[in-house]
N, C-alpha and C positions, 0 to 999 in steps of 0.2 A: 400506556407510556410510561408508567413508573415500572412496570413491572419488564419492561423492555432494557430500559437505563439500567438495573440492579443486572441483567443478565447481560448485558454487554460489559460491564463492570466486573462480575464475576470472572468473565471469559477473558480480560485484559489482564485482573491478577492473576489468576494461573498461567499465563501464558509469560507473564513477567516476572512469575517467581520461580520458573524453571530455571533449575543449575543446570551447567553443560555435566556431562556423565562422564567418570572417568574410563579410560582404555587401557586395557594391558595387552593391547595388538602389538606385536614387532614389526607389521608390516606399516608402511606407509599410508593412511588414508586419506582418499580421494574427497575434495573438499569443493563443494560449487565456488566458483570465483566470479562469474557473472553470469545470467541470465535476461533473455528478451522474450516477451509476451504480448499476448493481448488479454484483455480485461473487460470487463461489465460492469459498471458502477462509477463511484465519484473518482476524479473531479467534472470528468466530459460524458457520461453516461457509455460510450464506446472509446477503450484507451488503448495505448503502446505503452509498455513498459521497459524498461532498463534496469536492472540491476548488478550492483558491483559491489563486493566483498572484498576488501583488503584483509591481508594476516594480522594480527590474530584472529580479529571477528568484526573489525568495524568498517560501514562502506555506506551507500547510498542508492535512493531509488528514483527516479525520475519518469514520472507517467503522465500523461494527458491524451489530448484531442480535438477535434472540433467537427463536429455535424451541423451544417448549414441548412437554414429553410430558407422558405421559398419568398421572405418578405427580407432578404438581407442580411439578416441576422443568424443566430444558432445557438449552439450548443456547447461550450467548451470551457478548459479549464487546465490547469497546469499543478500538479503536486509534486515537492520535494521530501523524500524521506531522507533525513539523519539516522543511520539503522548499528543496530549490532546483532549479530549474529549468537544468538544463546544457546542453541544447538543447532547440531548439523551433521550429513551422513552423504551416505551415494546419493540415496533416494529421497531424502528429507532435510530442512531446515526448519527453524523456528526462528523469529526475529521480533525485535522491538524496536522501536521507531518512534522519532520525532517528526509531526506533519506542518508543516506550510504549504500550504493551498490555496488557490484561488479560479474559482468557479463564476461563470458567465451563462445567463439561459436567457433568451428571447430576444429582443431589440430586432431592429430593422423598420421602415416606412415611419420614421417619427418616433415608435414607442421605444422604450429606454429599458434596456435589460436588468433584469433583476441578478445582483450578483453578491458573492457572497467570499471573503476574503479571513480566514482563520487560520489556529496553530493548535495541536493537541497531540494525544497519543496513540498507537495503534499496536498491533500484534499482526504477526503475517506467519501461515505457513505453507510449504512448499514441500507438496509430497508426489513425488515423480512428476509427472506433465500437468500438475493441478497446482495453483495457485488462489489461496483466500486471504484476504485482509479485513479485519475489523478493528475500528478506531472510534472516536470518542472527540470531536472538536469544539471548541467554542472562538467564536470573532464576529466582526461585524458588517454589513450588509443587510439586506432584503429579508433575511430569515432569522429564526429565533436561534436561542445559545442555548442548551449544547446542541448540537447534530453528531446523529451516527454519522459515518461513513463505512462503506462497504465497498471492496473489490473482488470480484470470483473470475478467474480467468485460468489460459491455459499458455505454461513457458514453450515457447517454440524453437528456441536453441539453449544450450547450456553448455559452458565452458569450465572445467575441471581442472585443477592442482595437487599434486602430492602436499599433504600437508606435513 
Protein backbone atom coordinates (compact mmCIF):
# COMPACT_ATOMS: atom_id res chain seq x y z
CA UNK A 1 0.00 0.00 0.00
CA UNK A 2 2.87 2.38 0.83
CA UNK A 3 4.49 1.63 -2.53
CA UNK A 4 1.22 2.44 -4.35
CA UNK A 5 0.87 5.74 -2.46
CA UNK A 6 4.44 6.70 -3.40
CA UNK A 7 3.78 5.85 -7.05
CA UNK A 8 0.61 7.96 -7.10
CA UNK A 9 2.41 10.83 -5.39
CA UNK A 10 5.23 10.70 -7.98
CA UNK A 11 2.73 10.70 -10.85
CA UNK A 12 0.90 13.70 -9.37
CA UNK A 13 4.16 15.62 -8.85
CA UNK A 14 5.23 14.98 -12.46
CA UNK A 15 1.86 16.11 -13.86
CA UNK A 16 1.62 19.20 -11.63
CA UNK A 17 5.24 20.21 -12.34
CA UNK A 18 4.78 20.25 -16.13
CA UNK A 19 5.21 23.71 -17.66
CA UNK A 20 3.49 24.92 -20.83
CA UNK A 21 5.64 24.55 -23.91
CA UNK A 22 6.56 27.67 -25.87
CA UNK A 23 5.25 27.74 -29.41
CA UNK A 24 6.78 29.61 -32.36
CA UNK A 25 4.03 28.62 -34.81
CA UNK A 26 2.47 31.45 -36.80
CA UNK A 27 -0.77 29.55 -37.45
CA UNK A 28 -3.40 29.56 -34.71
CA UNK A 29 -3.29 26.36 -32.69
CA UNK A 30 -6.52 24.46 -32.20
CA UNK A 31 -7.31 23.91 -28.55
CA UNK A 32 -9.86 21.60 -26.95
CA UNK A 33 -12.83 23.58 -25.67
CA UNK A 34 -15.07 20.81 -24.32
CA UNK A 35 -15.27 17.03 -24.23
CA UNK A 36 -17.94 14.46 -23.41
CA UNK A 37 -17.32 10.79 -22.73
CA UNK A 38 -17.65 7.62 -20.68
CA UNK A 39 -15.27 6.37 -17.99
CA UNK A 40 -14.82 3.50 -15.56
CA UNK A 41 -13.76 4.28 -11.98
CA UNK A 42 -14.62 6.87 -9.35
CA UNK A 43 -17.18 8.08 -8.38
CA UNK A 44 -19.85 5.61 -9.59
CA UNK A 45 -18.06 2.73 -11.28
CA UNK A 46 -19.48 3.68 -14.69
CA UNK A 47 -19.51 7.43 -15.32
CA UNK A 48 -20.49 10.01 -17.87
CA UNK A 49 -18.20 13.04 -17.92
CA UNK A 50 -18.24 16.53 -19.40
CA UNK A 51 -15.22 18.84 -19.43
CA UNK A 52 -15.18 22.51 -20.40
CA UNK A 53 -12.02 24.65 -20.53
CA UNK A 54 -12.28 28.43 -20.85
CA UNK A 55 -9.51 30.55 -22.30
CA UNK A 56 -6.76 30.67 -21.35
CA UNK A 57 -6.69 27.49 -19.29
CA UNK A 58 -9.24 27.31 -16.46
CA UNK A 59 -12.25 25.02 -16.55
CA UNK A 60 -14.32 22.34 -14.88
CA UNK A 61 -15.24 18.68 -15.25
CA UNK A 62 -18.40 17.01 -13.97
CA UNK A 63 -18.62 13.23 -13.86
CA UNK A 64 -20.99 10.79 -12.31
CA UNK A 65 -23.48 8.03 -12.68
CA UNK A 66 -25.77 5.58 -10.90
CA UNK A 67 -25.99 1.80 -11.17
CA UNK A 68 -29.06 0.38 -9.35
CA UNK A 69 -28.98 -2.96 -7.54
CA UNK A 70 -31.80 -5.48 -7.00
CA UNK A 71 -32.41 -4.36 -3.41
CA UNK A 72 -33.50 -0.79 -4.14
CA UNK A 73 -30.10 0.79 -3.59
CA UNK A 74 -27.12 1.01 -5.87
CA UNK A 75 -23.76 2.57 -6.56
CA UNK A 76 -23.75 6.22 -7.46
CA UNK A 77 -21.72 9.34 -7.21
CA UNK A 78 -20.93 12.79 -8.47
CA UNK A 79 -17.51 14.38 -8.91
CA UNK A 80 -16.75 18.02 -9.70
CA UNK A 81 -13.25 19.05 -10.76
CA UNK A 82 -12.03 22.64 -10.91
CA UNK A 83 -9.15 22.33 -13.33
CA UNK A 84 -6.27 24.10 -14.96
CA UNK A 85 -5.04 22.99 -18.35
CA UNK A 86 -1.26 22.64 -18.08
CA UNK A 87 -0.52 21.67 -21.68
CA UNK A 88 -2.61 21.02 -24.69
CA UNK A 89 -2.68 20.63 -28.40
CA UNK A 90 -4.71 19.12 -31.18
CA UNK A 91 -4.44 15.51 -29.97
CA UNK A 92 -3.68 15.74 -26.25
CA UNK A 93 -4.15 17.70 -23.02
CA UNK A 94 -2.67 17.59 -19.53
CA UNK A 95 -4.71 18.99 -16.65
CA UNK A 96 -4.41 19.36 -12.91
CA UNK A 97 -7.49 19.70 -10.77
CA UNK A 98 -9.07 20.08 -7.36
CA UNK A 99 -11.71 17.39 -6.72
CA UNK A 100 -14.93 17.45 -4.71
CA UNK A 101 -16.69 14.09 -4.78
CA UNK A 102 -19.53 12.14 -3.18
CA UNK A 103 -19.96 8.39 -3.56
CA UNK A 104 -22.64 6.04 -2.18
CA UNK A 105 -22.39 2.25 -2.45
CA UNK A 106 -25.05 -0.32 -1.56
CA UNK A 107 -28.15 0.33 0.47
CA UNK A 108 -31.71 -0.80 -0.08
CA UNK A 109 -34.00 -3.17 1.86
CA UNK A 110 -33.30 -1.56 5.21
CA UNK A 111 -29.51 -1.52 4.87
CA UNK A 112 -27.63 1.72 4.96
CA UNK A 113 -25.33 2.65 2.11
CA UNK A 114 -21.59 3.16 2.54
CA UNK A 115 -20.84 6.78 1.72
CA UNK A 116 -17.75 8.84 1.05
CA UNK A 117 -17.48 12.64 0.80
CA UNK A 118 -14.03 13.92 0.00
CA UNK A 119 -11.72 16.47 -1.56
CA UNK A 120 -8.38 15.99 -3.25
CA UNK A 121 -6.00 16.66 -6.11
CA UNK A 122 -5.81 14.90 -9.46
CA UNK A 123 -3.96 14.92 -12.74
CA UNK A 124 -5.55 13.93 -16.02
CA UNK A 125 -4.28 13.09 -19.46
CA UNK A 126 -6.31 13.02 -22.65
CA UNK A 127 -4.61 11.58 -25.72
CA UNK A 128 -6.77 11.43 -28.83
CA UNK A 129 -9.88 9.57 -27.60
CA UNK A 130 -8.39 8.08 -24.40
CA UNK A 131 -8.86 9.71 -21.00
CA UNK A 132 -7.04 8.90 -17.72
CA UNK A 133 -7.41 10.67 -14.37
CA UNK A 134 -5.45 9.71 -11.25
CA UNK A 135 -5.86 11.46 -7.91
CA UNK A 136 -5.43 11.29 -4.17
CA UNK A 137 -8.27 12.30 -1.85
CA UNK A 138 -9.12 12.62 1.83
CA UNK A 139 -12.52 12.88 3.41
CA UNK A 140 -15.14 11.45 5.70
CA UNK A 141 -17.53 8.55 5.57
CA UNK A 142 -17.38 4.76 5.54
CA UNK A 143 -13.86 4.49 4.09
CA UNK A 144 -10.40 5.38 5.39
CA UNK A 145 -8.37 8.39 4.27
CA UNK A 146 -6.51 8.86 1.99
CA UNK A 147 -8.06 7.13 -1.02
CA UNK A 148 -6.72 6.90 -4.55
CA UNK A 149 -9.22 7.76 -7.29
CA UNK A 150 -9.02 6.69 -10.90
CA UNK A 151 -11.04 7.20 -14.07
CA UNK A 152 -10.18 5.52 -17.36
CA UNK A 153 -12.37 6.26 -20.31
CA UNK A 154 -13.03 7.26 -23.85
CA UNK A 155 -13.87 10.70 -25.25
CA UNK A 156 -16.97 10.48 -27.46
CA UNK A 157 -17.22 14.11 -28.59
CA UNK A 158 -14.76 17.01 -28.70
CA UNK A 159 -15.31 20.63 -29.65
CA UNK A 160 -12.36 22.83 -30.57
CA UNK A 161 -11.56 26.50 -30.92
CA UNK A 162 -8.62 28.45 -32.33
CA UNK A 163 -6.29 29.75 -29.73
